[in-house]
N, C-alpha and C positions, 0 to 999 in steps of 0.2 A: 401203278394202279391199273387194275383191269377195267377196260371199258365195258359199258353195258352192251348187251347183245343188240344187233341191228336186224331189222326185218330181213329174212333171207331173200325176199323178192328182189331186194336191191342187188343181190349178188347172182342173179340169174345168168346162165351162160356157162360155158365150159372153159373159156379163156377170157379173162376180164382184165382190162388195163384202165386204171383211173388216171386221169390227166388234169392239168390245172384249168384249161379253158377250151372253148369251142374251136379256136384256131388250131390248136394242137390236135384235137380229135379229127377235124376235117382233113388236115394234112396227112396224118398217119393212115386214115382210112383210104384216102386216095392213093397213097403209095403202096398199100397192101392189097388193093382190090383185084390185082391180077394174079395173086398168089393163091394156090388151091386151098391152103389152110389159113393163111394170113387174113383173108377176107372174112373169115368167121370169128376173128377176135372182136369181142365187144369192147369198144372204147367209150368211156364216159367222162365228161368234164364234171368236176365236183367243186370248182370255185377256189382254187389256189393251193399253194404248197402245203399249208398246215392241214387242210382238209384231206389232201391226198395221203399224207403220212398217217393221219389219225384213222382214216377209213381202211387203209391197207392193214394197219395194225389190228383193228377190230376184226377184219375178215380173217386174218391169220389166226387170231385167238379163237375164232369160231370153227377153225379147221379148214377154211377155204384156201388151200395151197395154190390154187390156180389164179388167185387175185394178185395183181402186181400194180405198181404205181410208177409214173414218170413225172419228175419235177425238173424245173430249170436248175442247172448246175449253180448259177449265180457265182458266188465266190468260193464255193466248196471244192473239195477234191473230187476227182472222177469217181464214179461208182465202181464197185467191184463185181466180178462174176458171182452170181448167186444172190445178190441183193434183191429183196422184195420190192423196194423202192429204188428205181434207177434214176440217174441224172443225165441230162443232155450232155453231149460231148463238149459243146461250146457253152458260153455263158447263159444263153437262153435259146429256146427252140427257134426264134427268129434269126439267130446268128447263122443257122444252117440254111436259111432262105436267102442269105446274102451271096447268092450264086449269080454273079454278074453276067455270065454267058447265058444262063437260062433267062434272066430278066431282060437281057437285050433282045431276045426273040419276041418279047411282048410289047415293045415300045415303038414309038414313031420318032425317027430321026436321032436316035442316040445309040452309040456303040457300047459294048461291054465296058470298055475303058472309061468312057464318059460317065456311065452310070456308077462305076466304081469310084470315080473321082467325086461325084456328088455325095456318095456315101462317106467317103473319107473326109470331105469338108464338114459334114455333119458330125463325124467322130471328133474332129478337132474342136468343134463348138461345144461338145459335151465333155470334153477332157477334164475341165475343172470339176464338174459334177461327179465324174467317176472317181477323181482323186479324193473328194470329200467323202464319198460313200465308202471307199476303202479305208479312209482314216477312221470313220465311224465304226466300221466293221471291227477293226482292232480294238476299239473301245468297248463295243458290245460284247466281244468275246471275254473281256476281263471284267465288265461291269453289267451284270444282268439288270434289266429294267431301264436301260438307257433309252433316250428319246429316238423317234423314228428318223429315217433319212429325209433330206430335203427333196422337194420336187425339182425336176430338171430346170424349170423356169426360175427357181430360187437362186441358182448358181450358174449364171451364164458365162462367167470368166473367172480368172484366178483372183482378181481383186475382190470380187463378190464372195468367192469361196472363203477368203480370210474374214471378211465382214460377217458372213453367216456363222462361221465357227466362233468368232469372237463374241457374238451375241447369244450363243447357245446357252440355254439355262440348264444347269445340272440338277437332278433330283437331290433334295437335301439328304436323303438317306445314303447317297453316294459321295457326299461332300468330302468326308475325311479321306477316303481312298483316292479320290480325284486330286485333292490337294497334295497328296504324296507322290502319285505316279502319273497323273494326267493333267498337269497344269496347262493353262492356255499358252504359256510361253513354249513349253515342250511341244504342244500340239501344233502351233503355228510356225515355230522355227526349226523343228526337227522332223516330226512325223509327216505333216502335210507336204513339205518340200520333197521329201524322199519319195512319196507316192505320186506326186506330180511328175517327178523325173521318170518314174516307172511308166506312167501313162504316156509320157512324151516318147519314151523309147518304143512303146508298142505302136504308136502312130508311125514312127520312122521305119519300123521293121515290117509293118503290115499286120502285126498280131492283133490289132484292134478289132479285126473281123471276128476273132475268136473270143476276146476278153472284154470288149466294151458292150454296152447295152444294145443288143440286137433289136429289141422292141422299139426303142427310140429311132434307130437308124432305118429300120424297115418301114416304120410309120411315115418317116420323112420321105423316103423314096416313093411310097404309094401316093403321097400328096403332091409331089413336084415333078415327077417324070411324066412326059407326054405318052401315055399308054395307048395301045391300039384298042383296048377294051375299057369299058367303064368299071372301075373298082370302087364300090361304095365303102369298103372297109378293107383292113389288112387280111382278113380271112379269105376274101375273094381272090386277092392277089396270091396268097399262099397256095390256094387250090390250083391256080393256073401254073405256078412254078412246079407243083407236084406233077401236073399233067405233062409238062415238058420233061421232067425227070423220067417219067414212065416211057415216053416216046423215044428218048435218047439212051435209055439204060444208064442214067447217071444219078440214080437215087443215092444219097449219102450212105456210106457203109454203116454208120451209126444207126440209121433207121431200120435197115434190114437186120442188123444184129439185135436190136430191140425186139423186133418181131420174132426172131428165132428164140430168144430167151423166154418170151411169154409162151410160145408154143411148146417149149421144152418142159414147162411146168403145168401145161394144160391137160385136160382129159378129152381132147378132141379124138 
């Protein structure tokens, strides 16, 4: 279905990137401010994944080929060259901020290894929650209209994960299909244990930095590490990390590739 036209004033600019939130905007603008063309990319937060996708689609239908989007990858596949809506290389934009060397330059009395260990300990604590979310993702892909994910506080450990799934109420409209292919026994005895093992393997290999929820881990670091500056929110800490990247020339390749992709489709 074709979306209704949007006031063209929204799409002012010659290179426009729509993003999910203010943290992403501030991070990208900071990373691109030293680039002669990148600094002219307009970056606008529009309130989440769904809004980014819908607005980019509307813009493209109106002929605005210079409008792009960036969303968190979450559990999806990597985006492809030429996609109008691109995805972060890691699970969320905050995963790219889990740069422990850069973070260590902003702290009091903590090394990069110590900050990395604080982050890993948090990843261990959200491991059960990640396993439940992956279990639900499989269900949602097969069962449109399925209930939303739990909050991280709802699933603090493996035992609670099983309790939460056991108590999960299925929509009546899905009952027949669930009883055939998604029984609680199958869910608790097969699917969840498999995904728990997957999460455990990522903890052991260090892949959690890429595949676990960066938002939860980055938020935890901001609140518990003794920083040299006062950070009232994660956005402020992200900005300081970006400053360090700029000074050291260590901006993640993903961020520069994103900039170049937007510029390639712009009319600057």
